[in-house]
N, C-alpha and C positions, 0 to 999 in steps of 0.2 A: 336577141334571145338571151334570157338570164339562165344560169345554170346553178342548181343546188343538188345536194345529195338526197334529201327527203323533203318533198312538198307536203305540208300539213294543211288540210282544208278544214277550217273551223277553229275558232279561238275561244271556245269554251274551256272549262277546266281540263278536259281530256287533251285537246290539242296543245294548250299551253304547257301542261305537265310533260307531255311527250317531248315538246321542244326543249324544255329544261333538262330532262334526262339525257337527251342526245347531245345537247350543248356541253354537258359535263364530260362527254366522251370525245369531244372535238368533232362531232358530226354536224355538218352544215344543214340548216333547215330554213325554209321560207314558209311563213305562216300567213294564210289567206283567210279573211273573214268578211262576209258580206255586210255585216252590221257595223255601226260605228263603235269605237272604243268605249265611249260613254254608255251606249246601250248595253254592251256586253258587261261592263262593270256594274250596271245598275239592276240587272235581272235578279228578282227575288226568288231564291231557291232554298230548299231545306239543307240541312247539314249535320247529320249524325255520322261521325267518322269512326270507322273501325280502327283498331290498333295498327293493322297492316297499312291502312291509308296514311295514318300519322307517320309511320316509319318511312314511307316513300316521300312524303312532304319534307321530312327531316333530311332525307338524302339529298334533295335538291336545294336545301337551305332556305325554305320558306315557312318554317314552323315556329319562328320566334314569337310572332303575334298570336299564333294559335295557342301556344303554351301559356302566354300571358293572359289571354282573354277567353279562351275556350273553357267550357264547363264540363268537367269529368263526371260521368254518371256511371255508378257501379251497380245500378239496378233500374228496372222499369216496373211500372204498376199496371195491372189490368183490372178494370172495374166490370163487374157483372152482377146484375140483380141487386145493385145498391151496395155491394161489398167490394173493396179493393184488395187485390192480392199482389204482393210484391215478388218479383222474380229477381233474386240476388245474383246478378251477373258475376260479380267479383268472387263470391263464395263458390259459385258453381264452376267457374272457368279460370279464375285467377286474372281475368281481364275486365276492362271497362270500355265504354265508348266515350267519345268527346263530342259535345255539341258546339259546332263552330260553323256558321252559315256558309253555304256554297258561294254566296256573294263575296264573302271575305276571302275564301280560298282563291277565287278568281282574281280578285284585286291583288293579292299577294303574288300570284304567279305572273300577272301582267307587269307588276313593278319589277319582278326579277328578270323578266325577259327584256324589259327596257334597259336595265342595268347591264345585261349581258351584251347588248349591242346586236343581238340577232335580228334578222329582218322580219318585219311584220307589215302586212298591208291590210288596213281596215277599209270598209266600204268598197270592197272589191266586187264589181258587178259581173254578171254573166259568167261566173266561174264554171269551167267545164274540164273534165278529165278525159284524156285521149291515150290510145295505144298502150293501155296498161296490160294487155294480154301478151305483149312482146317485151323486149329488153330495153326499149327507149320510150318510156312513158312521158307525157307532156301534160301541162296544165295551162289553160288559157283563161284570161280574165280582162276586164276593162277597169281602169281606174282614172277618175277625172277625165273621162271621155277618150282615153288613150288605150289602145289594145296592147296587151302584153302576152308573152309566151314564156313558159318556164320549162326547161328540160331538167329531168331529174332521174334518179335511180329508182325511187319508190314514191308512192303516193299514200299518205295516211288519211283516210276518210274519217274525220272526227267532227263532222258537221251536223250531227243530230238526226232525229227521226225524219225531218222533212228536207234534209240536205240533198245535194246533188250526187254524192258519192255512191250511195246504195242504189239510187235510181238510175245510175249509169251502167249498172251491171245487167247484161242480157237476162231476160226473165227465165230462160231455160237453165241458167247457170246457178240460180239461187232459190232456196226454199224458205218459205215464211211460215211461222207458227204464231198464231195470235188468238188472244181471248180478250174481248171487250166487255167490261163490267157494266151493269145496268144502273150505274150511279156515278157521281163525282164527289170531289171534296171541295167544299167552300172554305177557303183559308182566310184568316184575318191576322194582320200584323199590328201590334199595338205596344206602346210604351207604358209599362206599369211594373211595379215590383211583383214578381210571380209568387202567388201564395202556394206554390208547390215546388218540390225539389227534383224528383224523378220525372221522366216522361210518363204521362198517364194516358193509357188507352182505355176507352170505355165502350162496352157493348151494352146498349140499353134497348128497351122496347121501342124507343123513338128513333133509333139509328145510332150509328157510330159517332164518336167524338175523340179528339186527341188534344191533350194539353202539352205543348212543347215550349222550348225557350230558345232565344237567340243570345241573351245575356241575362244578368241578374235583374235588369230593368226593362227588358224587351221580350215579349212573348209572341209565339206563333201558335194559333189555335185553329182547329179544323172541326167541321161537322160534315157528315154524309148528307148529300142533297141529290135531288133528281137532276138528270142531265138537261132537262128542259128549262130549269130555273136560270135566272139572270142575276148578276150581282146587284143590279139596281133594285131588285125586289127585297134585298136584305139590308135594312138599316142596321147601324151598330147595336141599337137597343134590341132589335129582334134577334140578332146573332147571339148576343150574350145571354138573352133569356133562354134561347134554345140550347145553347152550350151548357148553361147551368142545369137545365132540366135533364140533359143526357148524362152529365157527370154525377148528378144526384147527391143526396146526403149532405154531410157537413162540408165536403169539398166544394160542391156547387154553391153553397151559401157563402163561401169565402171569396168567390170570384166577383169583383166589381165590374161595372161597365167602364170601358176605356175607349177613347176615340181611336178609330182605325187609322193607320198609316197607309195601308194597302189592303184591298180585298180582291180575291180572284177565285174562279171556279176551274178546277182541273179535272178532266175525265180520267178514269182509271183503265189501264190496259196492261196485259202481258203480251210481249212481242219478242220474238227471236228470229233473226235471219241467219241462215247457214248456207255455205261456210262463211268465214270471215276473210278469206284470201282469194283474190282473183288475179292471178299473175303477179303484177307489181303493185296492185292496189289492195290495201288492207283496211278493214272496217274496225272501228273501236268506239266504245261509249254508246250513246243513244243512236248512232247510225246503225248499230248492230243489234241493240236490244232495248226494251223498255220494261220496267217492273212497276207494279203498283207501289206507291210510296209507303204502304203499311209496314213493310219489312225494313225500311231505311237502307236500301241496297243500291239505289241508282248511281250516286256519285262513287260509291265504293267499288262497284263493278267496273265503272269507267276507269278507275285508277288501276285495278288489276289488269284489265285489258292493256292499258298503256304500258304498264310495267313489263308485261310479257312481250309486247311488241318491241319495246326498248331493248330488252335482252336479246331478242332475235336479230335486230338490226346491229346491235353492238357486236354480236358474234359474227355476223356477216362481214362487217368492215374490219374487225380485228383478226378473224381467222379465215376469212373468205369461205365460210361454211354456210350452206343454205339449209342445214338440218333444222336449226331453230326456226327459220322462216317457215319451213314445211310444217313444223309442229305448232306454230302459233294458233291456228284456228282450232284444232282439237283441244289443245291445252286450255285456251280461253273458254271454249264452249262447255267444258266440264264444269268449270266454276260458275258460269252463267246459268246453266240449267239447275244447279243446286240452289242458287240464289232465287231463281224463278220459282222453284218449288216452295221455298220458304216464304217468299212474298205472297204467293197464291194462298198458302196455308194461313198466314196471318190475316189476309184479306177475307178469306172464307170464314174464319172463326169470329171476326170482330164486327162484321157488317150485317145489316138486315137485308136479306135477299128476298125478292118476291118468290114465293114458293109455297110448299105445303107444310103441314105440321110435322111430317117425318123429317124434313131437312132441319127444322128448328130444334127438334129433339136431338138430332145428331150433333148439332153445334153445341147444345147444352151439355151433352155427354162428353164431348171432346174437351170443353173448357173445365168441367169438373175433374176430369182425369188430369189435366195439366196442373190444376191447383193442388191435387192430392198426391201426385207422383213426382218424386225427386228425379227419376229418370226422364220423365217427360219435360220437366223444367230444365234439366241438363241439355237435352236436345235443342230446346228453344234457345237457351242461353248461348250455346256453341254457335248456332246459326246467327243469332243477333249480333254478337261481337265480331262475327266474321270467320269463316273457315280459312285456314292458313293458305297462303299462296302455294301453288304447286311448284316444286323445284324444276328447273329446266333439265332436260335430258343432257347427258354428256355429249360433246361433239364427236 
């Protein structure tokens, strides 16, 4: 049997970041991931980073490439009825966001963990968590056909929405809150010089669209689509034609066709599991919550979860105090629900929902108020750049 202090299930950015934070404190971790390292490094994900997220990445020493290659955005644009309105994040909050793909964040963290010499097991099969209600939790798995068992003090479930960690909690001990939206996002990644600077969201009579970037020469664009549609139904030409139509005006006219590197359809949902602590098992990131991508909160929420959990474990090992462990779940959930509210609001205002004329007029009125009211823009900007991390309570 192998022994570690914290067993981390899942090697996405949440698990990798937690491992780096704990390593800096001299806390031993073992990272288990069911996929291969190449698969994890190659997953295409969005990456709009809040200032708080950048601060945490700087803390663990993985922000060099981010600062060299990331694109700082001090505003976002919202198109409605053929007119684009700019929300000046910097002027309203003094802050900006950084566009740097989650794929790149993951690679930076993977390289940092390799340099640290901390233990990682990729392609770990049949991972299972045991005895987390007591004081001697265990994790079992198979690797290369050999069974392994890990004794640990704590288990961090960072293994995503479909992972084993949350599913191992007795149903009576957990509450789930969920809203599934009646559409998805069709996303296309392409190499071309972007004919836009800010991220541009569009609410059109034909449906939602978003113009985003990964670099000065790589774009990621999205359109709202029906859940029953398949990627194979969308040629590159069809995608760009529809994207231009939804963006409209001179903006749409400037967007050329470009061959896709990747296309995929993602459903949209809001999801929260409560609580986030079950004895010696803690949930973080997508294992605990999902937000629709409209508010750009998914990765940022995972980072704040992990930072709060890191602080709790640091205090436990440094001061032998369980107070921060007890406070992890309510502390994280306060920030989660605020981000859920903002992501729901953004999704509600920018998409075409099946419904009646009353709902459409409310959406129109809400957007007009946003464009005319500095107070409304301030509220949106504060949420978009990210609410501050809540300070830990004193021990």
